[in-house]
N, C-alpha and C positions, 0 to 999 in steps of 0.2 A: 667355774660358772660367771657369765657375763652380767653386767647390770641390768641389760633388759630382761633376761631370764629371771633374776631375783627380784625385780621389781615388776612383775606383771601386773594386771589390773588390780588383783586383789591386794597385791603389797602396797601399791599406790593408794588405794581407797582406804586402806587400814591405816596408813599415815594420816591421810586427810580426814580420818575420823577422830584422831587424837586432839586434844585441847591444845591450846598453845602452850601452856607449861608442859605437857606431855611431849609435844614436838621439840621443845628446847631442851628438855632432858635427853631425848633421843640424840639431839645434835652434840649435847656435851658428851654422851658416851661414846660416840663416833669419834669425836674430837680426841678424847682420852685414849681410845684404841688406837688412833694414829700416832699420838704422841708418845707411846710406848717403843715405836721404832721410827723415829724421825729421819733416818737415813733412806727409808723406804719412800718417802713423801717426795714426789718430784718436784723440782725447783727449775724454773725456766731461766734462761740466760739473763734475761732482763730482770727478773726478780732475785738472782743472784748479785747482780749489779747494783741495784737498789740497795739490797741488804749490806753489801760491802761499802758503799757511799754512806750509809746511815752509821754504820760501824767506825768509819773513819772519823765522820764528825763527832761522834761520842768521844773517840780517842783524843781528838784535838782539844775537844772542850775540857776533858779531863787533864791533859798536860798542861793547860793554860790556866787550870784551877776554876774554871767556870762550872756551875752547876750542871748536872747531867739532865738531858731532857728538857721538856716545856713543862712549868709549872702548871697544875691543874687550874688554877683561875685563869691563867693564860688561854689554856684550851677551851674553857668555857667562854671566855670572851670572844674567841675566834668562832666558834660554833654560833654563838648569839648573833654575832654580826653578819653572819650569813643568811639569816632570816629575812 
C-alpha cells in the first residue's frame, strides 16, 4: 500500500482533527516503530557524511579529554542569540 492510498482524505482529516498532544503522540508512535528497525530507515549520502563528521569530532574530543557535546547552557545561549 502506498502512502497516498493509506492517507486518503479521510485519513488526513482524521489526523487534522486530533489535538496537538494527540498528533505528537502519533508522531512518537511512528518514530518508535521506525526505531525498532533502524537499518530499514534510508539515510542519504549527505546525512551519512554528516553523521560520520560528527562522530569523528566526538571521537577527537574524547581522545583529547574534552567534554563530549555542547553543554546545555551553551545550547540555550546560542538559541537565544538567534532571536
